[in-house]
C-alpha positions as CSV (number, residue, x, y, z in Angstrom):
1,M,108.6,53.4,143.6
2,L,105.3,55.0,142.7
3,A,105.5,57.3,139.8
4,F,102.8,60.0,139.6
5,H,101.9,61.3,136.3
6,R,100.9,64.9,135.6
7,H,97.3,63.9,134.8
8,D,96.9,61.8,137.9
9,L,97.1,64.7,140.4
10,H,95.5,68.1,141.0
11,P,98.0,70.8,140.1
12,V,98.2,72.0,143.7
13,H,99.3,68.5,144.8
14,R,101.9,67.7,142.1
15,H,104.7,69.4,143.9
16,L,103.6,67.8,147.2
17,A,103.7,64.3,145.7
18,H,107.1,65.0,144.3
19,D,108.4,66.2,147.7
20,L,106.8,63.3,149.4
21,M,108.5,60.8,147.2
22,E,111.8,62.6,147.4
23,T,111.8,62.6,151.2
24,T,110.2,59.2,151.8
25,D,112.2,57.0,154.1
26,S,114.4,54.5,152.1
27,S,112.8,51.5,153.9
28,L,109.4,52.6,152.5
29,R,110.9,53.0,149.1
30,N,112.5,49.5,149.4
31,F,109.2,48.1,150.5
32,L,107.3,49.6,147.6
33,A,110.0,48.3,145.2
34,R,109.8,44.8,146.7
35,Y,106.0,44.6,146.8
36,P,104.6,46.3,143.7
37,R,101.0,45.3,144.3
38,L,99.6,46.6,147.6
39,F,96.8,46.0,149.9
40,V,95.6,49.3,151.3
41,L,93.5,49.7,154.4
42,T,92.2,53.2,155.3
43,G,90.0,54.6,158.0
44,A,88.5,57.9,159.0
45,G,91.8,59.6,159.4
46,I,92.4,59.7,155.6
47,S,89.4,62.0,155.1
48,T,89.9,64.5,158.0
49,A,92.2,66.6,155.9
50,S,89.2,67.0,153.5
51,G,87.1,68.5,156.3
52,I,85.2,65.4,157.4
53,P,85.2,65.3,161.2
54,D,86.2,62.1,162.9
55,Y,84.5,60.6,165.8
56,R,87.4,59.6,168.0
57,D,90.4,61.3,169.5
58,R,94.0,60.0,169.4
59,R,93.4,57.7,172.4
60,G,90.3,56.2,170.7
61,E,87.8,57.9,173.0
62,W,84.6,59.3,171.5
63,K,84.6,63.0,170.8
64,R,80.8,63.2,170.6
65,P,78.0,60.7,171.0
66,P,78.9,57.5,169.2
67,P,77.1,56.7,165.9
68,M,73.8,55.0,166.1
69,T,73.9,51.2,165.9
70,Y,71.8,49.2,163.5
71,Q,69.9,47.8,166.4
72,Q,69.0,51.3,167.7
73,F,68.1,52.4,164.2
74,M,65.8,49.5,163.5
75,G,64.4,49.3,167.0
76,S,62.9,52.8,167.3
77,H,61.0,55.1,165.0
78,P,62.2,58.2,166.9
79,A,65.8,57.0,166.5
80,R,65.3,56.7,162.8
81,Q,63.9,60.2,162.7
82,R,66.9,61.5,164.6
83,Y,69.2,59.6,162.3
84,W,67.8,61.1,159.2
85,A,67.6,64.6,160.7
86,R,71.3,64.4,161.6
87,S,72.1,63.1,158.1
88,M,70.4,66.1,156.5
89,V,72.5,68.5,158.7
90,G,75.7,66.5,158.0
91,W,75.1,66.5,154.2
92,Q,75.9,70.2,154.0
93,T,79.5,69.3,155.1
94,M,79.7,66.2,152.9
95,A,78.5,68.0,149.8
96,Q,81.5,70.4,150.0
97,V,84.4,68.1,150.7
98,R,87.0,67.3,148.0
99,P,89.7,64.7,147.8
100,N,92.9,65.5,149.6
101,L,96.4,64.6,148.7
102,A,96.2,61.1,150.3
103,H,93.1,60.3,148.2
104,R,94.7,61.6,145.0
105,L,97.8,59.6,145.7
106,L,95.7,56.4,146.2
107,V,93.9,57.1,142.9
108,A,97.2,57.6,141.1
109,A,98.6,54.4,142.5
110,E,95.4,52.5,141.6
111,R,95.5,53.8,138.0
112,Q,99.1,52.5,137.8
113,G,98.0,49.1,138.9
114,R,100.0,49.3,142.2
115,I,97.0,48.6,144.4
116,E,95.7,45.1,144.4
117,L,92.9,45.8,146.9
118,L,91.8,48.9,148.8
119,V,89.5,48.4,151.8
120,T,88.1,51.4,153.7
121,Q,85.5,52.0,156.4
122,N,84.7,55.3,154.8
123,V,81.6,56.0,152.8
124,D,82.7,59.4,151.4
125,G,84.0,57.9,148.2
126,L,86.9,60.4,148.0
127,N,89.5,57.8,147.1
128,R,87.7,56.8,143.8
129,P,88.6,58.1,140.4
130,G,85.9,60.5,139.0
131,I,85.1,62.2,142.3
132,S,84.5,65.9,141.8
133,G,87.4,68.3,142.3
134,G,90.8,68.5,140.7
135,S,91.9,66.4,137.7
136,N,90.2,63.2,138.9
137,S,86.8,64.4,137.9
């Protein structure tokens, strides 16, 4: 079972981590005991609790226009201008986000050597040690 040390988590999240581990389904506990080195795959859903909007709904449908493809970006100067303009607007949101409980739990597990490899599609960096906010900074 994962053990979370006081210094690994933000004070607000310490009791949540304890509650999570106390109420975790026994099959998950058994899995964690049996496989102490984990491969973790995350996607956009892990960062929505930090305030980063996702692009798709629960059915996988786009909520807004899909992100620009590489081909669109490289094929059109106006597309690149639009991309960078949207990035400047979006940066206001990104500059204010902080790691949420899931990010902090992953950092704690990684520090304990429980994660062999973490793969994510996210570029927010919120699951890395040293990200601003809480005791991981």
